[in-house]
C-alpha positions in Angstrom: -15.6 -6.8 -12.1 -13.6 -3.8 -13.6 -11.7 -4.4 -16.8 -9.4 -1.4 -16.4 -6.3 -1.1 -14.2 -5.6 -4.8 -14.2 -2.3 -6.6 -14.0 -1.9 -8.2 -17.4 1.9 -8.8 -17.4 2.8 -10.4 -14.1 6.5 -9.6 -14.7 6.2 -5.9 -15.6 6.7 -2.9 -13.3 3.4 -1.4 -12.0 2.3 1.7 -10.2 -0.2 0.4 -7.7 -2.7 2.1 -5.3 -4.1 0.3 -2.4 -7.0 2.1 -0.7 -8.8 1.6 2.6 -12.6 1.2 2.2 -14.6 4.4 2.5 -11.2 6.3 2.5 -11.0 5.7 6.2 -8.0 7.5 7.7 -6.5 4.3 9.2 -2.8 5.1 8.7 -2.8 8.1 11.0 -1.6 5.7 13.6 2.0 4.5 13.5 1.0 1.0 14.7 -0.9 0.4 11.4 1.7 2.0 9.2 4.3 -0.3 10.7 2.2 -3.3 9.8 2.5 -2.2 6.1 6.3 -1.7 6.4 6.8 -5.1 8.0 4.7 -6.8 5.4 6.4 -5.0 2.5 9.7 -6.1 3.8 8.5 -9.7 4.2 7.3 -9.6 0.6 10.7 -8.3 -0.6 12.7 -10.9 1.3 10.4 -13.9 1.0 8.4 -13.4 -2.1 11.0 -11.5 -4.3 8.9 -8.4 -4.6 11.0 -5.5 -5.9 9.8 -2.1 -4.6 11.1 1.0 -6.5 9.1 3.7 -4.6 6.3 4.0 -2.1 4.3 6.4 0.1 1.9 5.6 2.9 -0.8 8.2 3.2 -3.6 8.3 5.8 -6.0 6.2 3.8 -4.1 4.8 0.8 -0.7 3.5 -0.3 1.1 4.1 -3.6 3.9 1.7 -4.6 5.9 1.1 -7.7 6.8 -2.6 -7.7 7.3 -5.8 -9.7 7.5 -9.5 -8.9 10.9 -10.9 -9.5 10.5 -14.6 -8.6 8.1 -17.5 -9.2 5.2 -15.8 -7.4 3.0 -13.6 -9.6 2.5 -9.9 -8.7 -1.2 -10.5 -8.3 -0.6 -13.3 -5.8 1.8 -11.1 -3.8 -0.6 -8.3 -3.6 -3.5 -10.6 -2.6 -1.3 -12.1 0.2 -0.1 -8.6 1.3 -3.6 -7.2 1.5 -5.0 -10.3 3.2 -2.3 -10.4 5.8 -2.2 -6.7 6.5 -6.0 -6.6 6.9 -6.0 -9.5 9.3 -3.1 -8.0 11.4 -4.7 -4.5 11.4 -8.1 -5.9 12.6 -6.3 -7.8 15.3 -4.6 -4.6 16.5 -7.9 -2.6 16.3 -9.5 -5.2 18.6 -6.5 -5.7 20.9 -4.8 -2.3 21.3 -6.2 0.9 22.6 -8.1 2.5 19.8 -10.6 5.3 20.3 -12.2 4.7 17.0 -12.6 0.9 17.5 -16.4 0.6 17.2 -16.6 3.0 14.3 -13.7 1.3 12.4 -15.2 -2.2 12.9 -18.6 -0.9 11.8 -17.2 0.6 8.6 -15.3 -2.6 7.8 -18.3 -4.8 8.5 -20.6 -2.6 6.4 -18.2 -2.8 3.5 -17.8 -6.6 3.9 -21.6 -7.0 3.7 -21.7 -5.3 0.3 -19.7 -8.1 -1.4 -20.2 -11.9 -1.5 -16.5 -12.7 -1.5 -15.9 -11.0 1.9 -16.1 -12.6 5.3 -16.8 -10.4 8.4 -14.7 -7.4 7.6 -13.3 -5.6 4.6 -10.3 -3.3 5.2 -9.0 -2.8 1.6 -10.9 -2.1 -1.5 -10.7 -4.9 -4.1 -9.1 -2.7 -6.7 -5.3 -2.1 -7.0 -5.5 0.6 -9.6 -2.6 -1.1 -11.4 -0.9 1.0 -14.1 1.9 -0.6 -16.1 5.2 1.4 -16.2 6.3 1.2 -19.8 9.2 3.7 -19.9 11.7 5.5 -17.7 9.9 8.8 -18.3 6.6 7.4 -17.1 8.4 5.7 -14.1 9.9 9.1 -13.2 6.5 10.8 -13.5 4.8 8.2 -11.2 7.6 8.3 -8.7 7.4 12.1 -8.6 3.6 11.8 -8.2 3.8 9.5 -5.2 6.6 11.5 -3.6 4.6 14.7 -4.0 1.5 13.2 -2.3 2.4 14.3 1.3 3.4 17.7 0.0 0.0 18.1 -1.8 -1.8 16.9 1.4 0.0 19.6 3.4 1.9 17.1 5.7 5.3 18.4 4.7 7.0 21.1 2.6 9.4 18.7 0.9 8.9 15.1 -0.2 12.1 14.0 1.6 10.7 15.2 4.9 7.9 12.6 4.9 9.1 9.6 6.9 6.7 7.0 5.3 8.0 7.5 1.8 10.8 6.3 -0.4 11.7 10.0 -0.9 12.8 10.0 2.8 14.9 6.9 2.1 16.4 8.3 -1.1 17.6 11.3 0.9 19.5 8.7 3.0 17.5 9.5 6.1 16.0 6.0 6.6 15.8 2.4 5.6 12.3 1.2 6.3 11.9 -0.8 3.1 14.5 -2.5 1.0 14.3 -0.5 -2.2 15.4 -1.7 -5.7 16.9 0.3 -8.5 14.9 0.7 -11.8 
């Protein structure tokens, strides 16, 4: 197990990265992005997760967040990834999906590489957790995640990317309940 990028202070603010195994471009489909949005909102309302910024890219998610209740940040992330993986797999199997066989093969292959997996593995086990220790570092990480869609060539301006807190900060949407730093 990796010793870097771990959540040591369960009450601190963290910059987190959740990645799909093999960098599979799963979130090119709205139906899967919406699973993440719904789950983030559930975690905010029911598990007291505070989200300060986020971006959903095609194969990974960046989020700045902290636990604000009795549930640890590690437990919230575990539950989030477990639920979203299960829901996404259900959708891949049930809904029209041209990549169904390939996706299930990739997820099955990755599950077979680790003893702690069952049949499929959607997310990598790492969260690339980096503790936010200052306002300056917070602003740097927020800018980094907001610039992700610009660097990827999806949009010209961060506030034009719908699946990002930059879009919400520009008062164009309200997908996730965001908290103030």
